[in-house]
ZAPAKE-472759 format. One record per residue: x, y, z of N, C-alpha, C in turn. Coordinates in pm, whole numbers, plus 50000, padded with zeros to 5 digits. Layout:
<fibas>
XYZXYZXYZ
...
</fibas>
This chain:
<fibas>
388044363627968387554367328100388694366428201
388854376828288389944377028384389754366228489
390874361228541390804351128647390194357328772
389454349528850388874355028973389954358729074
389624367729163390544371929269390604360829373
391774354929392391924344029489392084349829630
391324344229723391284349429860391674338729961
392524342530056392774334430174392034341130289
391094334230348390244339630454390774334930589
391104344630675391734341230804390934347230919
390314338631001389544343031118389364330931209
389494332831339389384321531431387944317731460
386994326131423385574323531450384934317031327
384494304531341383924297131228382664303931175
381854309831263380644316531219380974329131138
381984336531184382404348431109382914344330972
383724333630967384224328930838383084325130745
382054318730801380904314630719380194326830663
380034337130745379384349330697380194356330590
381494357230612382364363430512382384355330383
382394342130399382394333430282381144335730197
380014337430263378754339630192378794352930115
379334363230179379424376230112380364375529992
381534369630013382524368729905382024360029790
381284349429824380774340229721379724346829633
379154357929679378144364829598378754372229481
380084373429481380804380229373381494369629287
381094368529163381644358229074383104360929038
383594372729067384994376029038385914372829154
385374366629257386154363229376386084348229401
387244342429437387294328129466388074325829596
387464319429695388144316329820388924303229801
390234304029813391074292229787391604285829914
391344292330029391814286530154391274294030274
391234287330388390794293430513391744289230625
391974298430717392824295530832392174301030958
392394294031070391774298031196392764304731292
394024305831251395004312831334396154317831248
396994326231307398064332431231399134322931182
399404312631259400434302831219400014295731092
398774291131089398284284230969398154294030852
397844306530882397734316630775399064318330703
400154318730778401474320230716401774308330626
401474296330674401754284230596400914283930468
399624287230479398754286830361399094297930262
399444309630313399814320630224401034316930140
401984310130201403184305930129402864295330024
401954286230058401634275229967400684279329856
399694287729887398634291029791398874303929714
399674312929771399964325929708398674333029662
397754335929754396494342429717396704356929672
395764362029595395854375929550395624385429667
394714381729758394394389929875394234380729996
394794385030108394634377830234393744386430324
392544381230353391594388430438391844383730581
392404392530664393004388430791392344394630914
391864386031004391384390531135392584394231221
392354401831330393464405731418393584396331538
392544395531619392644387831743392394373031718
393484365231725393394350731703394364343631796
394134330731824395044323131910396344319731838
397334315931916398674311831869399464323631813
398914330231713399584341931655398504351131600
398514363931643397454372931598397654377031452
396654383831397396684387231255397804396631217
398164405831306399244415131272400584407931271
400774398631366401994390631365402064381631242
400914376031203400854367731083401164376030959
400604388130953400884396930840402374399730827
403014402530940404454405230937405234393130887
404814381130931405484368930886405274366430737
404064369030689403754367130547404554376830461
404594389530502405284399730423406794397830427
407294392030535408724389230542409124379030436
408254369330413408514359130311408144363530172
407154372430161406684377230031406234391830045
407154401230024406824415530039405714420229946
405414412629841404374416629744402974412129788
402884404329896401574399429941400674411129981
399374409529957398414420129988397504415530101
397684421630216396924417830335395904428730367
394644424830369393554433930403393084430230543
393394438830639393034436330778391544438630798
390894429030863389454429830889389224426831036
388654436231109388494434431253387294442031307
386854438231426385794445631494386394456831578
387704457131588388364466731675388984478131593
388634490531628389144501931553390114510331633
390724504331739391634512031822392834517131742
393304528831784394424535331716395654526331706
395924518431812397134510231813397104499931700
395924494631669395824484731562396024491331426
395414503031409395554510331283397014513431257
397684518931359399094522631345399944510631306
399794499731380400634488031354400324481731219
399034481731181398664476131052399234484230938
399114497530947399594506130839401114506030830
401794507330945403264507530941403814493630912
403014483130939403484469530915403344464930772
402684472930690402604469630548401254464830500
400184466930579398854462830536398424470530411
397744463630321397234470130200395934477530229
395314474430344394074481030380393614476730517
392654483930571392164481330705390674484030704
389854473630726388414475130723387784469230849
386664474930890385954470131008384934459530968
384694450031058383724439531030382304445131023
382134457231074380824463731065380574469630926
381574468830837381414473730700380304465830630
379554472430542378534465630466379144456430361
378364447030309378874437730207379484444730086
378834455230035379364462229918380704468729949
380814474230070382074480630110383194470330120
382864458730176383864448030188384314443230051
383364440529962383704435929827384514446529753
384134459029770384884469829705386304470529757
386474468229888387814468329944388674457129890
388094445329876388834433929820389264436929676
388354442129596388704445429458389774456129452
389664466429537390634477229537392034472129569
392134463829672393434458429711393994449429601
393144441229541393594432329433394124440229314
393544452029291393964460329178395144469329211
395644468329334396814476029370396554489029442
395304491629478394974503729552394914500729701
394814511129782394644509429925393164509229957
392794502030063391394501430104391284504630252
390514514930284390284518730423388794521130443
388244515330548386864518530583386784533530610
385634539730582385504554230605385934558630745
385534551030849385924554730985387434554331003
388074544230943389514543030953390184554130873
389654556930755390224567430671390204580830744
389124583630814389044596230888390134597030994
390374585931063391414585731166392794587931105
393044581430991394344582930926394544597330882
393514603430824393624617230779393854626630897
393134624231008393324632531127394754631231178
395284619131174396674617031217397634624631127
397394624030995398264631130900398214646130926
397014651330953396864665630979397634669831104
397794660531198398464663831323399964661731320
400504657031209401944654531199402704667731202
403864667831267404594680531283405174685731153
405624698231158406114705031038407324698030979
408184692531066409384685631016409004674030925
407954666630963407524655530879407004660330745
406294671730747405824677430621407004681430533
408014687330595409194691630519409924679630460
410054669030539410714656930491409954650930374
408614651030385407794645530277407974653630150
408014666730163408184675430046409544672929980
410574670830062411904668030008411904654829930
411224644829984411144631929915410424633329781
409304640529783408514642229661409284649829554
410134659029596410934666829500411934658129425
412224646229480413134636929413412454629629298
411124630529291410374623729186410334632129060
410194625628945409994632928820408584638728820
408314648728734406944654328728405884643628704
406164633828619405194623328593404984614728717
406074611528787405954603428909405164610929016
405314624129021404524632129115403044631529080
402754631628951401344630228909400774616828953
401554606328933401104592928974400894592529125
401824598129201401714598229347400454605629393
400184617029330398984624729367397714616529344
397684608929237396504600829206396404588729298
397564583329340397564572729441396984578129571
397364590429605396834596829725395344599129717
394834600129595393394601829573392674588429562
393404577429595392854563729601392514557829465
393164562529358392914556529227393734543829211
393194534229138393924522029106394854524728988
395744515128959396634516728845395854518528715
394764510828700393944511828579393324525628567
392844531028678392244544428676393284555228649
394474553528706395564563028681395954562828533
395994550828475396334549428333395354557328246
394074556328278393054563728201393224578728221
393434582828347393564596928379394744603428307
395874596228302397094601928244397334597528099
396404589928045396514584827907397824577127890
398014567227976399184558727972398724544127972
399634535027939399304520927953399404517228101
398674506728140398724502528280400124497628317
400824491528221402194486828246403114498728276
402914509828204403724521728228403464527428367
402194527428406401834532228539402484523528646
402474510428627403104501328723404594504228735
405234507428621406644510928623406894523628702
406044533728680406164546228756405924543628905
404954535028934404614532229073405784525529145
406444516429077407614509829135408704519929167
408934529129074409944539629094409564548729210
408284552129219407804560929327408054554429463
407694541729477407864534829604409344534029643
410184531229545411624530329573412204543729615
411874554229543412424567529574411914572929708
410664569829740410094574729866410494566029984
410974553829955411254544430062409964539630126
408884539430046407564535630095407384520530083
406784514630184406564500130184405464496130085
404434504530075403304501329987402554514029951
401404512729887400634524229840400064532529955
399774525930067399274533530182400344543130232
401584538230247402684546930287402864558330187
402804555030059402974565229955401874575729963
400644571229987399524580629998399694589930117
400184584730228400414593130346401494603530318
402524599630246403574609330208402994620130118
402094616030028401444625629940400654635930020
399934631130122399174640230209400134649630283
401194644030339402134652130417402794662730330
403084659130207403744668530116402804678930060
401494676630078400514686330031400194685529884
400494674029819400194673229675398844667129648
398144663129755396774658429741396024662729865
394784667229849394004671729963393284660030026
392994660930155392294650230225390794651030206
</fibas>
């Protein structure tokens, strides 16, 4: 049996943490290994506990969630931070995505959506609430032609197999799902994914997916 997904829960509101804890505890494949009430403590606990997923609020005292995410990723670029907030303003989405967030979900998301997002991020996929996904897609559609051309040039540097992997990442498939689709081992897919990120200069799968959209190799 696979080990449970270890979670660091970060939110300054004790009642919100209690509600999230109850939802996460309903999934036997998830284990909460730590809680933090501000960004400073989140950075310290993330370094000590090395959780599989960090569920991070944005507005907190001392250091907000986006600042904490930046501090965590600076120390461990492989950390997976899933931003969770009641605020869906464009500025937060932009900073979260460009800052290296593995996903962005609203607190208004239903329990199943939240659990699905945690599993997706743990498995190496990106997680976006539907409302957030629509905003990201609209932003991609509005990007100028030069950006599309640059994305196409980057994608042309990939091998045909790497382009296939990128297209499936853009379609929100996990490594395991890509392995099934392409009849490859999951380890091989991870190797291709590493090469794709390096060649594209992408920080994470969200960046790679956006490049896939810009290059036109996956439809929105």
